[in-house]
VEXTORLO-285999 format. One line per field, with one value per residue (C-alpha): residue number from 1; residue in one letter; x, y, z. Coordinates in steps of 0.25 Angstrom, whole numbers, padded with zeros to 4 digits, always signed. Layout:
// residues N
nr <- NUM:...
rest <- a:...
xx <- X:...
yy <- Y:...
zz <- Z:...
END
This chain:
// residues 444
nr <- 1:2:3:4:5:6:7:8:9:10:11:12:13:14:15:16:17:18:19:20:21:22:23:24:25:26:27:28:29:30:31:32:33:34:35:36:37:38:39:40:41:42:43:44:45:46:47:48:49:50:51:52:53:54:55:56:57:58:59:60:61:62:63:64:65:66:67:68:69:70:71:72:73:74:75:76:77:78:79:80:81:82:83:84:85:86:87:88:89:90:91:92:93:94:95:96:97:98:99:100:101:102:103:104:105:106:107:108:109:110:111:112:113:114:115:116:117:118:119:120:121:122:123:124:125:126:127:128:129:130:131:132:133:134:135:136:137:138:139:140:141:142:143:144:145:146:147:148:149:150:151:152:153:154:155:156:157:158:159:160:161:162:163:164:165:166:167:168:169:170:171:172:173:174:175:176:177:178:179:180:181:182:183:184:185:186:187:188:189:190:191:192:193:194:195:196:197:198:199:200:201:202:203:204:205:206:207:208:209:210:211:212:213:214:215:216:217:218:219:220:221:222:223:224:225:226:227:228:229:230:231:232:233:234:235:236:237:238:239:240:241:242:243:244:245:246:247:248:249:250:251:252:253:254:255:256:257:258:259:260:261:262:263:264:265:266:267:268:269:270:271:272:273:274:275:276:277:278:279:280:281:282:283:284:285:286:287:288:289:290:291:292:293:294:295:296:297:298:299:300:301:302:303:304:305:306:307:308:309:310:311:312:313:314:315:316:317:318:319:320:321:322:323:324:325:326:327:328:329:330:331:332:333:334:335:336:337:338:339:340:341:342:343:344:345:346:347:348:349:350:351:352:353:354:355:356:357:358:359:360:361:362:363:364:365:366:367:368:369:370:371:372:373:374:375:376:377:378:379:380:381:382:383:384:385:386:387:388:389:390:391:392:393:394:395:396:397:398:399:400:401:402:403:404:405:406:407:408:409:410:411:412:413:414:415:416:417:418:419:420:421:422:423:424:425:426:427:428:429:430:431:432:433:434:435:436:437:438:439:440:441:442:443:444
rest <- m:s:q:g:v:l:d:s:s:i:i:s:r:f:a:e:s:f:s:g:d:p:a:n:l:v:a:q:n:v:l:s:a:i:k:p:e:d:a:a:l:n:r:r:a:v:n:a:t:d:h:s:f:s:v:h:l:d:e:w:s:v:t:a:q:q:a:s:g:r:c:w:i:f:a:g:l:n:v:f:r:p:a:a:m:k:a:m:n:v:k:e:f:e:f:s:q:n:f:v:q:f:w:n:k:l:e:r:i:n:y:v:l:e:t:m:i:e:t:a:d:r:p:v:d:d:r:t:i:s:y:l:l:d:h:p:l:d:d:g:g:q:w:n:m:f:a:d:v:v:r:k:h:g:l:v:p:k:a:a:m:p:e:s:f:g:s:s:n:s:a:g:m:n:k:i:l:t:t:l:v:r:r:g:a:a:t:l:r:d:a:v:a:s:g:a:p:i:d:r:v:r:q:a:k:e:e:i:v:g:a:a:y:r:v:l:a:m:h:l:g:e:p:p:q:r:f:t:w:q:w:k:d:k:d:n:a:f:h:r:d:e:e:m:t:p:h:e:f:a:e:a:y:l:e:m:q:p:h:d:f:v:t:l:v:h:d:p:r:p:g:n:d:y:l:r:t:f:t:v:e:h:l:a:n:v:v:g:g:e:p:v:k:y:l:n:v:p:v:e:t:l:k:s:l:a:i:a:s:l:e:g:g:r:p:v:w:f:g:c:d:m:g:k:m:m:s:r:t:l:g:i:l:d:p:n:l:y:e:y:e:a:l:y:r:i:p:l:g:m:d:k:a:s:r:l:l:y:h:q:t:a:m:s:h:a:m:v:f:t:g:v:d:l:v:d:g:r:p:r:r:w:r:v:e:n:s:w:g:e:e:p:g:k:k:g:y:f:v:m:n:d:g:w:f:d:e:y:v:l:e:i:a:s:p:r:h:e:l:s:a:e:l:q:e:a:f:d:t:e:p:i:v:l:p:a:w:d:p:m:g:s:l:a
xx <- +0225:+0228:+0227:+0240:+0248:+0257:+0251:+0256:+0246:+0251:+0266:+0262:+0256:+0269:+0277:+0269:+0268:+0284:+0287:+0277:+0283:+0296:+0301:+0301:+0310:+0320:+0320:+0323:+0335:+0341:+0339:+0344:+0357:+0360:+0356:+0342:+0348:+0357:+0344:+0336:+0346:+0340:+0350:+0343:+0345:+0359:+0362:+0355:+0364:+0377:+0387:+0386:+0380:+0378:+0382:+0394:+0402:+0411:+0426:+0429:+0429:+0418:+0420:+0417:+0410:+0414:+0406:+0399:+0386:+0392:+0387:+0381:+0394:+0401:+0391:+0391:+0406:+0405:+0396:+0408:+0420:+0420:+0421:+0432:+0439:+0438:+0443:+0455:+0457:+0458:+0452:+0448:+0444:+0436:+0431:+0432:+0419:+0425:+0425:+0411:+0407:+0414:+0407:+0394:+0394:+0398:+0388:+0377:+0380:+0379:+0366:+0359:+0363:+0358:+0345:+0344:+0345:+0335:+0325:+0328:+0313:+0308:+0308:+0319:+0309:+0304:+0305:+0314:+0324:+0323:+0327:+0338:+0344:+0343:+0350:+0360:+0372:+0370:+0382:+0372:+0368:+0361:+0366:+0363:+0371:+0383:+0381:+0381:+0393:+0401:+0396:+0400:+0413:+0418:+0425:+0439:+0446:+0446:+0461:+0459:+0449:+0450:+0441:+0443:+0438:+0427:+0422:+0422:+0416:+0407:+0398:+0407:+0409:+0394:+0391:+0399:+0393:+0379:+0381:+0387:+0375:+0364:+0371:+0372:+0358:+0354:+0363:+0358:+0343:+0345:+0352:+0341:+0330:+0338:+0337:+0351:+0354:+0355:+0369:+0373:+0366:+0373:+0387:+0384:+0381:+0394:+0401:+0394:+0397:+0412:+0412:+0407:+0418:+0428:+0422:+0421:+0436:+0440:+0433:+0434:+0446:+0445:+0440:+0451:+0449:+0460:+0468:+0477:+0472:+0481:+0481:+0486:+0476:+0474:+0485:+0495:+0495:+0496:+0487:+0486:+0475:+0481:+0474:+0459:+0448:+0436:+0427:+0438:+0440:+0425:+0424:+0436:+0432:+0417:+0410:+0398:+0394:+0385:+0375:+0373:+0365:+0351:+0345:+0333:+0325:+0314:+0304:+0291:+0284:+0269:+0269:+0284:+0281:+0291:+0298:+0297:+0308:+0310:+0320:+0321:+0321:+0335:+0342:+0355:+0369:+0374:+0367:+0364:+0366:+0356:+0345:+0343:+0333:+0327:+0319:+0309:+0309:+0305:+0315:+0317:+0321:+0332:+0337:+0337:+0345:+0355:+0356:+0359:+0370:+0377:+0376:+0383:+0394:+0390:+0387:+0374:+0372:+0360:+0353:+0346:+0341:+0353:+0348:+0338:+0340:+0355:+0367:+0379:+0388:+0382:+0381:+0367:+0354:+0342:+0328:+0326:+0340:+0334:+0321:+0317:+0302:+0304:+0313:+0304:+0291:+0286:+0283:+0294:+0292:+0289:+0290:+0300:+0289:+0285:+0299:+0302:+0289:+0291:+0306:+0310:+0319:+0328:+0340:+0352:+0363:+0369:+0377:+0381:+0376:+0388:+0381:+0368:+0364:+0354:+0345:+0338:+0340:+0334:+0343:+0343:+0354:+0363:+0378:+0380:+0393:+0392:+0401:+0403:+0417:+0420:+0415:+0400:+0395:+0404:+0416:+0406:+0397:+0382:+0372:+0358:+0346:+0337:+0325:+0333:+0335:+0320:+0318:+0330:+0336:+0331:+0340:+0350:+0358:+0358:+0365:+0354:+0357:+0354:+0339:+0328:+0322:+0310:+0318:+0326:+0314:+0308:+0320:+0320:+0306:+0305:+0307:+0297:+0303:+0303:+0305:+0319:+0315:+0310:+0317:+0322:+0330:+0338:+0353:+0361
yy <- +0532:+0522:+0507:+0500:+0511:+0508:+0519:+0523:+0514:+0502:+0505:+0508:+0494:+0488:+0495:+0492:+0477:+0477:+0484:+0476:+0463:+0460:+0450:+0461:+0469:+0457:+0454:+0469:+0469:+0457:+0461:+0475:+0469:+0456:+0451:+0445:+0431:+0431:+0433:+0423:+0412:+0399:+0392:+0378:+0379:+0382:+0371:+0361:+0364:+0356:+0353:+0338:+0332:+0318:+0322:+0332:+0335:+0347:+0346:+0360:+0374:+0384:+0395:+0410:+0419:+0431:+0444:+0439:+0433:+0421:+0410:+0403:+0402:+0397:+0387:+0382:+0380:+0374:+0363:+0359:+0361:+0347:+0340:+0349:+0347:+0332:+0333:+0341:+0333:+0346:+0351:+0365:+0371:+0382:+0386:+0400:+0407:+0420:+0414:+0410:+0424:+0431:+0424:+0424:+0439:+0441:+0432:+0438:+0452:+0447:+0440:+0452:+0461:+0452:+0451:+0466:+0466:+0455:+0462:+0476:+0478:+0477:+0490:+0492:+0491:+0477:+0468:+0459:+0469:+0476:+0463:+0460:+0474:+0473:+0460:+0460:+0455:+0448:+0439:+0427:+0416:+0403:+0389:+0390:+0403:+0396:+0384:+0394:+0401:+0388:+0382:+0395:+0399:+0386:+0387:+0389:+0386:+0398:+0399:+0403:+0414:+0417:+0427:+0442:+0453:+0455:+0441:+0440:+0454:+0456:+0468:+0478:+0471:+0468:+0483:+0487:+0475:+0478:+0493:+0488:+0478:+0488:+0499:+0488:+0485:+0499:+0500:+0487:+0490:+0504:+0499:+0489:+0500:+0509:+0498:+0494:+0481:+0469:+0466:+0480:+0478:+0465:+0472:+0482:+0471:+0464:+0477:+0478:+0463:+0466:+0477:+0467:+0458:+0469:+0471:+0457:+0454:+0466:+0461:+0446:+0444:+0437:+0423:+0413:+0407:+0397:+0393:+0382:+0375:+0368:+0363:+0353:+0343:+0337:+0327:+0339:+0334:+0346:+0347:+0357:+0359:+0366:+0378:+0375:+0384:+0386:+0377:+0366:+0368:+0367:+0354:+0348:+0351:+0352:+0338:+0343:+0356:+0366:+0366:+0351:+0356:+0361:+0370:+0366:+0375:+0374:+0385:+0382:+0395:+0392:+0390:+0385:+0370:+0360:+0353:+0365:+0373:+0388:+0399:+0413:+0424:+0430:+0422:+0418:+0423:+0417:+0421:+0408:+0400:+0391:+0398:+0396:+0384:+0379:+0366:+0369:+0357:+0354:+0357:+0342:+0340:+0350:+0343:+0329:+0334:+0341:+0329:+0320:+0329:+0330:+0315:+0314:+0323:+0336:+0349:+0356:+0371:+0377:+0391:+0396:+0408:+0410:+0422:+0414:+0407:+0406:+0409:+0413:+0412:+0398:+0393:+0388:+0388:+0384:+0389:+0390:+0397:+0410:+0412:+0425:+0423:+0420:+0432:+0442:+0434:+0437:+0427:+0426:+0412:+0410:+0397:+0396:+0399:+0412:+0416:+0415:+0422:+0434:+0436:+0430:+0420:+0418:+0411:+0419:+0410:+0397:+0387:+0372:+0360:+0351:+0342:+0338:+0331:+0319:+0312:+0300:+0306:+0320:+0332:+0340:+0350:+0354:+0358:+0371:+0376:+0391:+0401:+0411:+0406:+0398:+0408:+0405:+0392:+0380:+0385:+0390:+0378:+0380:+0370:+0371:+0365:+0357:+0366:+0378:+0370:+0370:+0384:+0391:+0382:+0386:+0379:+0368:+0364:+0349:+0341:+0338:+0324:+0322:+0327:+0316:+0314:+0322:+0334:+0334:+0333:+0345:+0353:+0352:+0359:+0373:+0383:+0393:+0407:+0415:+0430:+0436:+0441:+0427:+0423:+0410:+0419:+0425:+0422:+0415
zz <- +0452:+0441:+0444:+0446:+0452:+0463:+0473:+0487:+0494:+0487:+0490:+0505:+0506:+0500:+0510:+0522:+0518:+0516:+0529:+0537:+0534:+0542:+0532:+0521:+0530:+0533:+0518:+0516:+0526:+0518:+0504:+0507:+0511:+0502:+0488:+0486:+0482:+0495:+0503:+0495:+0494:+0497:+0506:+0505:+0490:+0491:+0502:+0492:+0481:+0479:+0467:+0466:+0453:+0448:+0434:+0434:+0422:+0424:+0428:+0423:+0427:+0423:+0413:+0415:+0406:+0414:+0412:+0399:+0395:+0388:+0397:+0385:+0378:+0390:+0393:+0378:+0378:+0392:+0386:+0377:+0386:+0393:+0380:+0375:+0388:+0387:+0372:+0376:+0389:+0397:+0411:+0406:+0393:+0388:+0374:+0371:+0375:+0369:+0356:+0356:+0362:+0350:+0339:+0347:+0348:+0333:+0328:+0337:+0333:+0318:+0322:+0328:+0317:+0307:+0315:+0314:+0299:+0298:+0307:+0302:+0297:+0312:+0320:+0330:+0342:+0337:+0349:+0343:+0338:+0351:+0358:+0349:+0351:+0366:+0366:+0354:+0360:+0373:+0378:+0379:+0370:+0367:+0364:+0349:+0349:+0355:+0345:+0333:+0337:+0339:+0326:+0318:+0325:+0333:+0346:+0352:+0365:+0375:+0373:+0359:+0362:+0377:+0385:+0384:+0393:+0382:+0382:+0397:+0399:+0387:+0391:+0385:+0372:+0372:+0374:+0361:+0353:+0357:+0353:+0339:+0337:+0340:+0331:+0321:+0322:+0319:+0307:+0301:+0303:+0298:+0285:+0283:+0285:+0275:+0264:+0264:+0256:+0265:+0261:+0266:+0279:+0282:+0278:+0289:+0298:+0295:+0298:+0312:+0315:+0311:+0321:+0331:+0328:+0331:+0344:+0348:+0344:+0352:+0365:+0363:+0353:+0340:+0339:+0333:+0320:+0322:+0334:+0340:+0352:+0362:+0376:+0387:+0392:+0406:+0403:+0400:+0385:+0375:+0363:+0351:+0341:+0329:+0322:+0325:+0321:+0331:+0323:+0324:+0338:+0341:+0332:+0340:+0354:+0355:+0358:+0351:+0344:+0350:+0339:+0342:+0354:+0355:+0365:+0374:+0383:+0394:+0391:+0398:+0394:+0389:+0374:+0373:+0371:+0374:+0363:+0354:+0349:+0348:+0345:+0348:+0337:+0335:+0345:+0338:+0336:+0323:+0310:+0303:+0315:+0322:+0329:+0344:+0345:+0358:+0361:+0373:+0382:+0397:+0407:+0410:+0396:+0398:+0410:+0404:+0392:+0401:+0410:+0398:+0393:+0407:+0409:+0395:+0400:+0393:+0399:+0396:+0391:+0397:+0398:+0410:+0418:+0427:+0435:+0443:+0456:+0454:+0464:+0456:+0469:+0473:+0459:+0462:+0453:+0461:+0459:+0474:+0476:+0480:+0489:+0483:+0485:+0500:+0502:+0495:+0498:+0484:+0472:+0462:+0456:+0441:+0433:+0421:+0411:+0418:+0420:+0405:+0401:+0410:+0408:+0422:+0415:+0403:+0399:+0405:+0406:+0400:+0408:+0407:+0415:+0419:+0429:+0435:+0448:+0445:+0455:+0450:+0436:+0440:+0440:+0453:+0450:+0439:+0438:+0430:+0424:+0423:+0416:+0427:+0432:+0444:+0455:+0455:+0461:+0462:+0453:+0443:+0443:+0447:+0453:+0447:+0454:+0445:+0448:+0443:+0430:+0429:+0431:+0424:+0414:+0400:+0390:+0387:+0375:+0372:+0361:+0351:+0350:+0365:+0363:+0362:+0348:+0353:+0357:+0344:+0336:+0344:+0342:+0327:+0327:+0322:+0333:+0338:+0337:+0350:+0350:+0353:+0367:+0372:+0385:+0378:+0369:+0380:+0380:+0390
END
């Protein structure tokens, strides 16, 4: 018999070992009746969590991305909501997430198809091409992608381009657009292979992007080019801004511009030195825009920058691995929230570097810090504004234990001018280029 085969004698030992231990049978009774996270919930961690914070910014309700992957857009806009509400003297306000979504989708389709033209000399089963075709049009994104869309297209209030069924339930629209992009990739690659002039190839690309515009307009509505903005403030006073463009609106109501921020990450994998910059190949959405660029720093640097922003009255955009040690119902993020090792009596722990190396972690969600609880200047928990509506947690707000930050927060966006001279100098260095499939290229 070949070595390594799982033969009947080995399986018999497994079965005897399992049935001979009463604890296994008790666990079987429990896990055959309820969800594993309910069985493993650490009640001590739950009892130790509360929603009090020494620094607490939010006085507004959370937003809701519904059945879409637009968390990075919602989080990006939520960073700028408080200053806009203050400028308008209102209690509630939202920028149009649908507007940003429309332009991100159109720009992303153009970017992917342009990449297909530029890489047409590679075989279709090249790892990079395969990866791009597997993930041509996910809803997710990064801070730099948000900044590029806002810089190019501006912003509008939600009233000027409200939600639609397609924006809040994007799967059906994405299915059509993904088919269009993949078919377009085949058309463009075949045209290059046949020796077609590049201007004719790009004309064919323009026709495909034009078709994508039609699909997007059908699902999301057309983004306004000009609009009138009017509102009543908290004192019941009426205001009207006549005939604004999206760029004029962004200029009027953004305290800072998104491209004034830089992104910093904590990536402890061997070889990824701190105070080094890196980018990820083909991670962008706007042709001619700014490439995604990260500065790798210790996790304590992320925390100190986040605390400084919060103490200055500004929320903080961050990206994390939301699928780990999180209770959606309770709104708790704690690295000890579930005692899976005790329940199953198997080793499951991995450090952050190993999780990144072995595909056990990646940035999957973006949210906003709106508070932190400091004890002698050190954080012990963080207040998190999510974009899943008011049902989870405490009216949509989550509590993050500081240990969860260490393990699962991967990135923050910080105003460049708030970085130390050392960090600014490090950010200006030429970035290392990581492959498209690197976990740091995942989209929130």
